[in-house]
C-alpha positions in Angstrom: 16.5 -39.8 -35.8 18.9 -36.9 -34.3 16.5 -34.5 -36.4 13.5 -35.9 -35.2 14.6 -35.5 -31.4 15.1 -31.9 -31.9 11.7 -31.3 -33.7 10.4 -33.0 -31.2 12.0 -31.0 -28.4 11.1 -27.5 -29.8 7.4 -28.6 -30.6 7.3 -29.4 -27.1 9.1 -25.5 -26.1 6.6 -24.4 -28.5 3.9 -25.6 -26.4 5.3 -24.9 -23.4 5.5 -21.1 -23.7 1.5 -20.3 -24.3 0.0 -22.7 -22.0 2.3 -21.0 -19.2 0.8 -17.6 -20.3 -2.5 -19.2 -20.2 -2.5 -20.4 -16.8 -0.7 -16.7 -16.2 -4.2 -15.4 -14.1 -5.2 -11.3 -15.2 -4.7 -9.9 -11.9 -8.2 -8.1 -11.4 -8.1 -7.9 -7.4 -7.0 -4.4 -5.2 -7.3 -5.0 -1.7 -6.5 -1.5 -0.4 -5.6 -1.1 3.7 -5.9 2.4 4.9 -3.2 3.9 7.3 -3.6 5.4 10.3 -5.5 8.8 11.2 -8.2 8.2 8.4 -10.9 4.9 7.5 -11.3 3.1 4.5 -14.4 5.3 3.6 -11.7 8.0 2.6 -10.8 5.6 -0.1 -14.4 5.7 -2.0 -13.4 7.5 -5.2 -10.5 5.3 -5.6 -12.5 2.8 -5.1 -15.1 4.1 -7.5 -12.0 5.2 -10.1 -11.0 1.2 -10.4 -14.6 -0.7 -10.1 -15.7 1.3 -12.9 -12.2 0.1 -14.8 -13.7 -3.8 -14.0 -11.5 -4.1 -10.7 -13.1 -6.2 -7.7 -11.7 -3.7 -5.0 -12.3 -4.7 -1.3 -10.9 -2.1 1.8 -9.5 -3.7 4.9 -10.5 -2.1 7.8 -7.8 -2.8 10.0 -8.4 -2.5 14.3 -5.2 -1.1 14.9 -4.8 -2.5 18.1 -1.1 -4.1 16.8 1.1 -4.7 13.9 -0.5 -8.4 14.0 -3.9 -8.1 14.1 -3.7 -5.6 11.3 -1.8 -8.7 9.0 -4.0 -11.1 10.3 -7.2 -8.9 9.1 -5.6 -8.1 5.8 -5.0 -11.7 5.2 -8.6 -12.7 5.9 -9.7 -10.0 3.1 -7.1 -11.5 1.0 -8.3 -15.0 1.7 -11.8 -13.8 0.3 -10.0 -13.3 -3.1 -10.6 -15.2 -6.3 -7.2 -15.2 -8.2 -4.4 -12.5 -8.0 -4.3 -9.2 -6.2 -2.4 -6.1 -6.1 -2.1 -5.2 -2.5 -1.8 -1.6 -1.9 -1.0 0.0 1.5 -1.0 4.0 2.7 0.9 5.8 5.2 0.8 2.6 8.6 -0.6 0.5 5.7 2.7 0.5 4.4 3.8 -1.5 7.4 1.1 -4.1 7.3 0.9 -4.9 3.2 5.0 -5.1 3.6 4.0 -8.4 6.0 1.0 -9.0 4.5 2.2 -9.1 1.1 4.1 -13.0 1.7 0.6 -14.7 1.0 0.8 -16.3 -2.0 -2.4 -14.9 -3.9 -0.3 -11.4 -3.6 0.9 -10.7 -7.1 2.5 -7.2 -6.2 2.4 -4.1 -3.8 1.9 -0.4 -4.2 2.7 1.8 -1.7 0.5 5.4 -1.4 2.9 8.1 1.0 3.5 5.1 2.8 6.6 3.7 4.7 8.0 0.3 3.2 10.3 -1.0 5.8 13.1 -3.8 5.9 13.3 -6.9 8.1 14.0 -5.6 12.2 12.8 -1.7 11.4 9.5 -0.3 12.8 7.6 2.5 11.7 9.3 4.5 14.2 12.8 3.7 13.6 12.3 4.9 10.1 10.2 8.5 10.9 13.2 9.2 12.9 15.6 9.1 10.2 14.0 12.0 8.7 11.4 13.2 10.9 8.2 14.6 9.1 7.2 18.8 9.5 4.5 17.7 11.4 4.7 18.2 15.5 1.2 17.7 16.4 1.7 13.6 17.1 0.0 12.7 21.1 -0.7 9.9 22.9 -3.2 8.9 25.1 -3.0 7.4 28.4 -3.4 4.2 27.2 -0.7 4.3 24.8 -2.9 5.1 21.7 -1.4 8.0 18.7 -3.6 11.0 17.0 -3.2 13.7 15.0 -3.8 17.5 17.3 -7.1 18.5 15.3 -5.8 22.2 15.2 -3.0 20.9 13.2 -5.0 18.0 10.7 -5.3 19.9 8.0 -2.8 21.6 7.5 -0.7 18.8 8.4 -2.1 15.7 6.7 -4.8 16.6 4.7 -3.2 20.2 3.0 -5.6 20.2 -0.4 -8.2 18.8 0.5 -11.4 20.9 1.3 -12.0 22.6 4.3 -15.3 21.0 5.7 -13.9 17.3 5.0 -10.0 18.0 6.8 -12.2 19.3 9.9 -14.2 16.0 9.6 -11.4 13.9 9.4 -9.7 15.5 12.4 -12.9 14.6 14.5 -13.3 11.1 13.1 -10.0 9.9 13.7 -8.9 6.1 13.8 -6.1 5.8 16.6 -3.6 3.3 15.9 -1.6 1.3 19.2 1.8 3.3 19.7 3.0 -0.6 20.3 1.8 -1.2 16.6 4.5 1.5 15.3 7.3 -0.5 17.8 6.6 -3.4 16.1 9.4 -5.2 14.0 9.1 -5.9 10.1 10.2 -9.7 10.0 9.9 -10.6 6.1 9.2 -7.7 3.5 7.2 -9.0 1.0 8.7 -6.4 -1.7 11.8 -8.9 -1.3 10.4 -11.3 -3.4 7.8 -9.4 -4.9 7.2 -6.2 -7.4 6.6 -3.1 -5.9 5.1 0.2 -7.2 5.3 3.5 -5.2 3.8 6.8 -5.4 5.6 9.4 -3.2 3.3 12.5 -2.0 6.0 15.9 -2.6 3.9 18.1 0.2 3.4 15.4 2.6 3.8 16.1 6.2 2.8 13.1 7.8 6.1 10.9 6.4 9.0 12.9 4.9 9.2 13.0 0.9 12.9 12.3 1.2 12.0 8.9 3.3 9.6 7.2 0.7 12.3 8.1 -1.9 14.8 6.0 0.2 12.6 3.4 1.0 11.5 2.7 -2.4 15.1 3.3 -4.3 15.6 0.1 -1.5 12.3 -1.9 -2.6 13.5 -0.7 -6.4 9.8 -0.1 -6.6 8.9 1.7 -10.1 7.9 5.2 -8.6 6.5 8.3 -9.2 5.7 11.4 -7.9 2.6 13.9 -7.4 2.9 16.8 -5.7 0.1 16.5 -2.8 -0.5 16.4 0.9 -0.6 13.2 2.8 -4.2 12.5 1.8 -3.1 11.9 -1.9 -5.8 9.0 -2.5 -8.7 12.2 -2.0 -7.1 15.3 -3.2 -6.1 13.1 -6.5 -7.6 10.2 -6.4 -7.0 9.5 -10.0 -3.1 9.6 -9.4 -3.6 6.5 -7.3 -5.8 4.5 -9.1 -3.7 5.5 -12.3 -0.8 3.4 -10.6 -2.5 1.1 -9.0 -4.1 -0.3 -12.3 -0.7 0.3 -13.7 0.7 -2.4 -11.6 -2.3 -4.3 -12.1 -1.5 -4.1 -16.2 2.0 -4.8 -15.3 1.7 -7.8 -13.1 -0.5 -9.4 -16.0 1.5 -9.2 -18.9 
């Protein structure tokens, strides 16, 4: 009888293992949250690279009116996904995905030249610890931020074709300063796997700040010699990291 009980327990264990694996859905959804200043259309190259690989890619267009509004806009898109998603954030978008990434259908996070805040931190808190090279950030009278068009190319998109960088400088998405002053409450990276791309030539976020935040979060990290606009100048590197994350999360 004892041998029969052992055999039965072994068979149950063997049966449970493949069943659990079969129930784990592969991650085929990618939800991208752009940062301040450049809108989601700038991610077209990354979108095309990932969709040709079979991913369903959606780019969130957050209103940039408050962190709460931007998180809500992201969760609205996440709710529409069929199955688990990789949630990607660039720059200020890193603040958004850190808060929105607690949604149950988010399998993991990818930070692309982005902020990775902890609980109680704001973007302005983090930026002050290791100030970025740019000195061109200014504010409107009603509390919205922008990057001086005169330095936009050099400080945001130094390796993007000049004509494209000029257009970006004059089609900026202005974020509310209050969004940069809002504290994170529940960092998703504390409970979910994360990846980070460090843009080593970044003048909008100090590369050492990105390294510090990624190390603290335990993120798998890759460094690329590129400007802040890495999604435009080296979209293949961004798509490769996102695909790597999705593959790892599907194993």
